C-alpha positions, 0 to 999 in steps of 0.5 A, spaced: 645 367 988 638 371 986 632 366 983 630 371 977 625 366 974 621 362 978 614 361 976 611 356 970 618 353 969 618 344 970 627 342 967 632 347 964 637 344 962 640 348 956 641 356 958 645 361 954 645 368 956 646 373 949 651 379 952 650 384 947 642 384 949 642 382 955 638 376 953 637 370 957 635 363 954 633 358 955 630 351 954 625 347 958 625 339 957 618 338 962 614 343 958 618 342 950 620 349 948 624 355 947 625 361 951 628 368 953 627 374 958 632 380 959 637 377 964 633 381 970 628 376 969 622 381 966 619 381 959 619 372 958 617 370 952 616 362 949 619 362 942 618 354 940 613 350 942 612 346 936 617 341 934 621 340 940 622 333 944 625 333 950 630 339 949 637 340 952 642 344 950 642 351 947 646 357 944 646 363 941 650 367 936 649 373 935 653 376 930 649 371 926 643 373 928 
C-alpha cells in the first residue's frame, strides 16, 4: 500500500480509475468536491465544487468522454 494523496482531504467516499489516461477520480464528502489526479498523485485538480451535496460515488466512462 502506498499513500499518493495526503493533503487537503475530507472524507473520500467515491473512487474511480481511468486506466487509459492514468487518472484517479474521487469524491470528497466533506469538502463536497469531485477531483482528479494522475495515478501517482501529481497534477491534482478540482473539477466540480458547485451544486454537489454529499457526493458519495463516481464512475468514469472513457469511451463516452
